[in-house]
N, CA, C and O of each residue as an XYZ file, in Angstrom:
428
protein
N      20.890    185.109     93.518
C      20.399    184.123     94.000
C      21.426    183.978     95.584
O      21.042    183.604     96.692
N      22.821    184.433     95.146
C      23.772    184.838     96.721
C      22.883    185.543     97.482
O      22.373    185.029     98.477
N      22.634    186.664     97.133
C      21.925    187.525     98.277
C      20.841    186.749     99.058
O      20.744    186.777    100.284
N      20.065    186.080     98.256
C      18.810    185.597     98.582
C      19.196    184.385     99.544
O      18.440    184.084    100.467
N      20.552    183.595     99.281
C      20.800    182.487     99.984
C      21.269    183.180    101.653
O      21.010    182.602    102.709
N      21.939    184.415    101.554
C      22.225    184.804    102.877
C      21.035    184.939    103.722
O      21.026    184.492    104.869
N      19.932    185.598    103.147
C      18.988    185.336    103.968
C      18.335    184.208    104.547
O      17.872    184.169    105.687
N      18.320    183.128    103.552
C      17.634    181.808    103.724
C      18.867    181.109    104.910
O      18.486    180.488    105.902
N      20.087    181.297    104.656
C      20.865    181.206    105.603
C      20.830    181.629    107.071
O      20.927    180.806    107.981
N      20.708    182.752    107.240
C      20.099    183.407    108.562
C      18.784    183.133    109.203
O      18.650    183.045    110.424
N      17.789    182.997    108.319
C      16.524    182.451    108.625
C      16.584    181.052    109.232
O      15.793    180.724    110.117
N      17.573    180.178    108.731
C      17.586    178.632    109.316
C      18.475    178.589    110.556
O      18.228    177.863    111.519
N      19.504    179.392    110.477
C      20.412    179.338    111.692
C      19.778    180.012    113.191
O      19.951    179.537    114.313
N      19.042    181.187    112.853
C      18.426    181.888    113.677
C      17.490    180.941    114.421
O      17.601    181.036    115.644
N      16.588    180.045    113.986
C      15.620    179.202    114.310
C      16.134    177.950    114.940
O      15.276    177.168    115.347
N      17.434    177.619    115.094
C      18.030    176.195    115.482
C      19.349    176.465    116.422
O      20.433    176.888    116.018
N      19.017    176.136    117.709
C      19.901    176.466    118.939
C      21.269    175.362    118.363
O      22.444    175.660    118.575
N      21.003    174.543    117.890
C      22.608    174.065    117.699
C      23.216    174.725    116.620
O      24.417    174.994    116.599
N      22.640    174.920    115.968
C      23.498    175.844    114.622
C      23.838    177.297    115.312
O      24.864    177.941    115.096
N      23.105    177.556    115.908
C      23.670    179.004    116.837
C      24.854    178.740    117.552
O      25.829    179.480    117.419
N      24.868    177.689    118.350
C      25.880    177.447    119.149
C      27.479    177.256    118.649
O      28.597    177.497    119.103
N      26.774    176.557    117.191
C      28.030    175.817    116.331
C      28.684    177.267    115.653
O      29.898    177.366    115.472
N      27.743    178.355    115.311
C      28.732    179.274    114.432
C      28.685    180.748    115.591
O      28.666    181.945    115.307
N      28.678    180.202    116.664
C      28.639    181.621    117.562
C      30.204    182.018    117.393
O      30.343    183.189    117.037
N      31.204    181.419    117.540
C      32.529    181.998    117.521
C      33.252    181.678    115.989
O      34.482    181.726    115.961
N      32.690    181.428    115.014
C      33.364    181.309    113.919
C      33.678    182.896    113.480
O      32.901    183.824    113.705
N      34.864    183.007    112.865
C      35.281    183.975    112.091
C      34.276    184.108    110.422
O      33.721    183.143    109.898
N      34.273    185.301    109.958
C      33.579    185.261    108.607
C      33.651    184.276    107.854
O      32.683    183.607    107.492
N      35.031    184.056    107.484
C      35.574    182.855    106.413
C      35.075    181.700    106.808
O      34.568    181.000    105.932
N      35.086    181.256    108.065
C      34.489    179.946    108.529
C      33.104    179.544    108.618
O      32.593    178.427    108.540
N      32.550    180.814    108.819
C      31.083    180.704    108.559
C      30.527    180.650    107.172
O      29.407    180.175    106.982
N      31.375    181.191    106.037
C      30.978    181.134    104.691
C      31.147    179.652    104.164
O      30.405    179.041    103.396
N      32.354    179.219    104.794
C      32.616    177.674    104.443
C      31.663    176.778    105.190
O      31.301    175.826    104.498
N      31.191    176.805    106.316
C      30.089    176.184    106.908
C      28.668    176.410    105.937
O      27.972    175.430    105.673
N      28.467    177.171    105.658
C      27.149    177.773    104.870
C      27.041    177.019    103.690
O      26.122    176.365    103.197
N      28.453    177.321    103.280
C      28.600    176.369    101.678
C      28.481    174.812    101.838
O      27.883    174.254    100.919
N      28.936    174.048    102.819
C      28.765    172.797    103.236
C      27.016    172.493    103.673
O      26.577    171.347    103.773
N      26.322    173.509    103.858
C      25.030    173.261    104.110
C      24.332    173.975    102.988
O      23.275    174.570    103.198
N      24.962    173.926    101.660
C      24.228    174.229    100.417
C      24.061    175.750    100.135
O      23.368    176.076     99.171
N      24.607    176.639    100.855
C      24.588    177.930    100.562
C      25.301    178.790    100.096
O      26.204    179.186    100.833
N      25.189    179.344     98.851
C      26.450    180.143     97.916
C      26.472    181.528     97.998
O      25.760    182.196     97.248
N      27.381    182.161     99.021
C      27.701    183.407     99.002
C      29.008    183.392     99.237
O      29.575    182.370     99.623
N      29.572    184.424     99.048
C      30.987    185.109     99.580
C      30.840    185.991    101.079
O      29.832    186.374    101.674
N      32.054    186.106    101.347
C      32.364    186.932    102.390
C      31.691    188.527    102.063
O      30.928    189.093    102.845
N      32.120    189.067    100.827
C      31.509    190.358    100.449
C      30.428    190.450    100.508
O      29.962    191.349    101.208
N      29.452    189.447     99.707
C      27.786    189.355     99.950
C      27.101    189.046    101.145
O      25.929    189.412    101.231
N      27.669    188.386    102.164
C      27.212    188.302    103.255
C      27.296    189.773    104.202
O      26.351    190.132    104.905
N      28.322    190.384    104.112
C      28.824    191.400    104.562
C      27.975    192.612    104.091
O      27.619    193.464    104.904
N      27.593    192.701    102.535
C      26.954    193.831    101.985
C      25.623    193.738    102.396
O      24.972    194.758    102.621
N      24.952    192.140    102.568
C      23.291    192.112    102.943
C      23.156    192.467    104.056
O      22.121    193.094    104.284
N      24.007    192.258    105.077
C      24.013    192.342    106.745
C      24.002    194.150    106.937
O      23.344    194.758    107.782
N      24.803    194.682    106.033
C      25.037    196.218    106.093
C      23.506    196.972    105.589
O      22.874    197.973    105.928
N      23.347    195.924    104.642
C      22.146    196.624    103.923
C      20.710    196.417    104.982
O      19.799    197.223    105.174
N      20.876    195.214    105.485
C      19.623    195.265    106.404
C      19.636    196.132    107.537
O      18.536    196.457    107.985
N      20.859    196.653    108.191
C      21.081    197.618    108.867
C      20.727    198.780    108.817
O      20.266    199.363    109.797
N      20.913    199.437    107.412
C      20.490    200.600    106.875
C      18.603    200.593    106.928
O      17.809    201.424    107.367
N      18.415    199.287    106.282
C      16.937    199.340    106.227
C      15.969    199.225    107.613
O      14.794    199.584    107.683
N      16.726    198.668    108.622
C      16.179    198.627    110.204
C      16.045    200.232    110.611
O      15.062    200.758    111.132
N      17.309    200.879    110.232
C      17.779    202.021    110.893
C      16.412    202.887    110.291
O      15.609    203.410    111.064
N      16.274    202.957    108.796
C      14.842    203.763    108.175
C      13.831    203.254    108.931
O      13.086    203.985    109.584
N      13.731    202.005    108.901
C      12.240    201.399    109.621
C      11.970    201.945    110.769
O      10.830    202.313    111.051
N      13.097    202.078    111.661
C      12.996    202.929    113.162
C      12.828    204.223    112.973
O      12.524    204.861    113.982
N      12.942    204.838    111.918
C      13.170    206.405    111.633
C      14.410    206.936    112.322
O      14.464    207.956    113.010
N      15.369    206.125    112.049
C      16.498    206.782    112.836
C      17.676    207.014    111.555
O      17.444    206.395    110.516
N      18.551    207.624    111.588
C      19.984    208.155    110.984
C      20.590    206.823    111.200
O      20.609    206.213    112.269
N      21.100    206.426    110.032
C      22.223    205.371    110.105
C      23.590    205.797    110.080
O      24.112    206.235    109.054
N      24.251    205.673    111.289
C      25.242    206.409    111.357
C      25.763    205.968    112.914
O      25.351    204.941    113.453
N      26.994    207.147    113.730
C      27.355    206.535    114.577
C      26.509    206.594    115.767
O      26.688    205.754    116.649
N      25.636    207.460    115.888
C      24.575    207.360    117.087
C      23.072    206.300    116.973
O      22.194    206.241    117.834
N      23.108    205.528    115.656
C      22.148    204.646    115.652
C      22.232    203.778    117.019
O      23.221    203.433    117.666
N      20.764    203.532    117.248
C      20.612    202.965    118.662
C      20.600    201.366    118.332
O      20.071    200.760    119.263
N      20.953    200.661    117.465
C      21.177    199.487    117.310
C      22.701    198.928    117.847
O      23.078    197.836    118.275
N      23.318    200.110    117.628
C      24.958    199.770    117.935
C      25.137    199.562    119.520
O      26.124    198.919    119.878
N      24.276    200.046    120.472
C      24.220    199.971    121.648
C      24.049    198.358    121.987
O      24.461    197.815    123.012
N      23.536    197.888    121.187
C      22.995    196.508    121.610
C      24.152    195.271    121.368
O      24.003    194.145    121.844
N      25.238    195.646    120.608
C      26.254    195.057    120.268
C      27.108    194.684    121.855
O      27.553    193.546    122.004
N      27.235    195.466    122.694
C      27.933    195.244    123.780
C      28.106    193.724    124.528
O      27.016    193.485    125.048
N      28.763    192.945    124.706
C      28.682    191.775    125.241
C      28.546    190.817    124.341
O      28.701    189.694    124.820
N      28.287    190.856    123.093
C      27.998    190.450    122.021
C      29.253    190.052    120.984
O      30.195    190.842    120.909
N      29.262    188.824    120.185
C      30.051    188.762    119.323
C      29.168    189.216    117.948
O      27.953    189.392    118.033
N      29.877    189.382    116.715
C      29.034    190.224    115.647
C      27.985    189.245    115.075
O      26.860    189.590    114.714
N      28.433    188.085    115.033
C      27.165    187.039    114.597
C      26.011    186.824    115.466
O      24.893    186.564    115.022
N      26.329    186.948    116.889
C      25.032    186.898    117.678
C      24.540    188.208    117.840
O      23.518    188.166    118.525
N      24.915    189.663    117.407
C      24.206    190.616    117.489
C      23.372    190.778    116.130
O      22.286    191.347    116.023
N      24.249    190.041    114.928
C      23.217    189.963    113.668
C      22.023    189.432    113.871
O      20.972    190.000    113.574
N      22.141    187.928    114.564
C      21.042    187.153    114.625
C      19.864    187.787    115.811
O      18.658    187.788    115.564
N      20.381    188.253    116.968
C      19.468    188.888    117.908
C      18.913    190.113    117.436
O      17.716    190.289    117.666
N      19.578    191.042    116.789
C      19.191    192.527    116.882
C      19.070    192.755    115.655
O      18.255    193.677    115.617
N      19.464    192.416    114.256
C      19.020    192.232    113.104
C      18.064    191.494    112.447
O      17.050    191.988    111.955
N      18.394    190.155    112.417
C      17.701    189.123    111.881
C      16.208    189.120    112.593
O      15.148    189.051    111.971
N      16.333    189.201    113.873
C      14.957    189.252    114.697
C      14.267    190.347    114.599
O      13.085    190.240    114.923
N      14.621    191.347    114.261
C      13.853    192.576    113.878
C      13.242    192.755    112.786
O      12.402    193.652    112.711
N      13.526    191.958    111.726
C      12.845    191.939    110.533
C      12.241    190.978    110.121
O      12.688    189.871    110.419
N      11.025    191.074    109.300
C      10.374    189.977    108.619
C      10.961    189.373    107.454
O      11.953    189.702    106.803
N      10.279    188.575    107.344
C      11.102    187.738    106.031
C      10.853    188.172    104.798
O      11.581    188.009    103.819
N       9.489    188.906    104.851
C       9.431    190.129    103.727
C      10.569    190.931    103.791
O      11.434    191.017    102.919
N      10.533    191.488    104.809
C      11.517    193.097    104.621
C      13.041    192.298    104.333
O      13.797    192.831    103.521
N      13.530    190.829    105.112
C      14.744    190.442    104.627
C      14.734    190.040    103.144
O      15.744    190.332    102.502
N      13.818    189.464    102.569
C      13.886    189.191    101.188
C      13.772    190.721    100.185
O      14.370    190.852     99.118
N      13.017    191.616    100.710
C      13.018    192.879     99.866
C      14.650    193.672     99.717
O      15.109    194.304     98.765
N      15.269    193.343    101.059
C      16.580    193.989    101.025
C      17.751    193.054    100.147
O      18.717    193.595     99.609
N      17.507    191.593    100.095
C      17.912    190.795     99.493
C      17.954    191.145     97.916
O      18.968    191.459     97.293
N      16.779    191.038     97.452
C      16.598    191.362     96.223
C      16.462    192.810     95.757
O      16.139    193.025     94.589
N      16.703    193.864     96.650
C      17.073    195.250     96.567
C      15.639    195.737     96.098
O      15.602    196.475     95.114
N      14.599    195.427     96.650
C      13.409    195.844     96.656
C      12.866    196.656     97.501
O      11.689    196.628     97.862
N      13.884    197.573     97.925
C      13.705    198.858     99.031
C      14.075    200.293     98.558
O      14.971    200.536     97.750
N      13.323    201.159     99.124
C      13.847    202.622     98.994
C      15.058    202.956     99.191
O      15.401    204.132     99.071
């Protein structure tokens, strides 16, 4: 359930300008606490693991190696990590793909 909560949290936040602005400069510990206040239950480790796995999934989807030369890394410049995740990871995956990662129904 925690892994799925990560996906639900990102789906909600990515579509809400107020929440995007609110969370933009939060450190991970603060982000997890705010998510908990919204009813989502996951730890810092769980959110980090799911995001990492979504990045790996996205590399495969793009036909790229997941490593230092992965093209997505270049999109981070000028953004904090939260904004990068929203703009370049969450927005690049369908709801079904994110759910597959969260429930580990992937190759």
